[in-house]
N, C-alpha and C positions, 0 to 999 in steps of 0.2 A: 504494500500500500504506500502511495506517495502523497505528499502534501503540496498544495499550491499556494503561492502568494500572487496577488495581482499587483501590477505596477502601472504608473500613469505618467503623463507629461513627457512622453518620448518624442524626440525629434523624428521626422520622417526617415532620416538616414540611419536610425538605430534599428537594424534588423535583428533577426533571431541570433545570428552568429555574433553580432556586436554585444547583445545582452549576455549571452553565454560567456564571452570573453571578459566582459566587465566583472561578472561574478568570479570567474577563474582568477582574474588578476588580483583579487582580494582574498584568494585562498578558499573559495567556496565552489563546490561542484554542483551543477544542476543536472537533473535528468531530462529536462525538456524545457523549451521556450515556445510560446505561441503568441504571436503578434496579431491582434484583432484588426481586421480591415473593414473599411466602410463598404457596406453591401452594394451601394450604387456605383461608386467610383473605383473600388478596389484599392484605394490608397490606404496607407496605415492610419488607424483611428487614434493613435497616440497612447494606446494602452495595451496590456496583454497579461499573460500569466507565465510564471516561472515555477517549475516543479522540482521538488527535492525528494530524496529517498526517504527521509524520516522527519518527524515532527521537531526533533531537537535542532536539526540543521536549519529548518525553516524559521523556527523561533529565534535562533542565533542571528540569522540574516535580518529578520524583521527588526530586532532590537539593536543590533550593532551597526547595520548599514543604513537604516532609515534616516533620511536627512543628511547623509554624508555625500560628498562629491562622487559622481560616477566616473571611474577612470576612463580616460580617452574621450570623454564627451566634450563637445564644444559648448560655449556659453555657460560654463560652470553649472551644468545640470546636476541635480541631486537625486539620489535614490528616493523614490516615493513608493512605499510598499505597504500592503495590508493583507490580511488573510483573505483568500478567495472564498466566496460563498457559493460554491457549487457542490454537487454531490460526489466529490472525489475524496472527501475527508473520511477518516476511519470512523466506523460505527462503534459506539461504546456500549454495546449490549443493552441499548435502551436507556442507560443511565444518563442523566443530565450532567454534562461536563463543563458547561459554561453558564454564567449567571450575568445577565446584562442589565444595564441601566440606560434609560433615556436621559439625554442631557439637552436641555432647552435653553433658549436665549443666548446662543453663541453668536458672537460678532462674526461678520463675514470674512475676517482675516484669519480665523482659526482653521488650521488644517488637521488632518488625521494624526500626524505625528505630535503636534502640540497638544491635542486632546489626550492622546495616550500618555505622553510625557507628564502632563499635569496630574494624572491619577497614579501612574506607576511609581512616582516619587514617594507617595504615601502608602500605596497599597501594592505590594510586590506581586500579588497574584493577578494584577491587571494584565490581560493578554493583548488587547488591541483597542484602538479608538477609531471610529469611523464617522466622519462628518457627511451628512447626506447632502448631495448636490443635485442641481437641476440638469436638464439636457445640455446646457451650455457649460457645465462645470462650475457654476456659482453655488456657493453655500446656501442652503435653505434655512440656516440658523439653528439647526439642531443636529444631534448625532447620537451615537451609542458607544458605550464602553463595556467591554467584556472582561469578566473575572473568572479565575479558576476556583476561587474559594467563596462560597456563599456568605460566610461571615464577613469577609471584606466587602462584598457587594452591599450587604445590609449596613455595614458601618459607613461606607461611602454615601449611601442614600441619606443618612442622617447628618454625618459630619460635614459633607461637602454641599449641602443644601444652602443656596444663596452665597456660596463661596465666590470670592473675587480673585483676580490674578490671571485669568484666562480670558483674553479679550477685555472689553470694557464694561461688561454687565455682570451682575450677580447670576450665578447658574441656577437653573430650575431643574430639579432632578426627580425622576419617578422610576418605578420598576418598568422595565421594557416588557411589552407584550411579546410572547414567543411567536416566531414565524410559524405560519401554518403551511403544510405541504400540499394543500389542495389547490 
């Protein structure tokens, strides 16, 4: 079973071999790269998926490379990574392995990495942050944070309510409704 991360803000010249070389140049091996293309034009859509053999490699890349410069990229491009949400992640025998919070009132300058970083500094089981964007890639002003530990999720729900320091507004936090598979 392999694990995928998705990445975005790729330049059109960044093809599959470029992405694989970028990870290899920082000592990480990927098992596959898929660049998503515009269905109408066939041109690269600016995002894609990178696959890893195991969860620990994917997590290490997510946490150590996210926000860092991409080797060999023009214009000082940074790695922008997050967990992929498609059905290729391992099944955990029906047990719930992630606990999510809805984070509202985000300013439009907050990105996935900043959201994740704001929570992981206080809650080490924080796995990922995801700011929801519209079709043009602009923030919709809310996002989600995922935790491995339910106790930390519940603590963050109380302790971070109305917290400031991420963007310019106090955060509004609620339990996230689980995704339905229908």
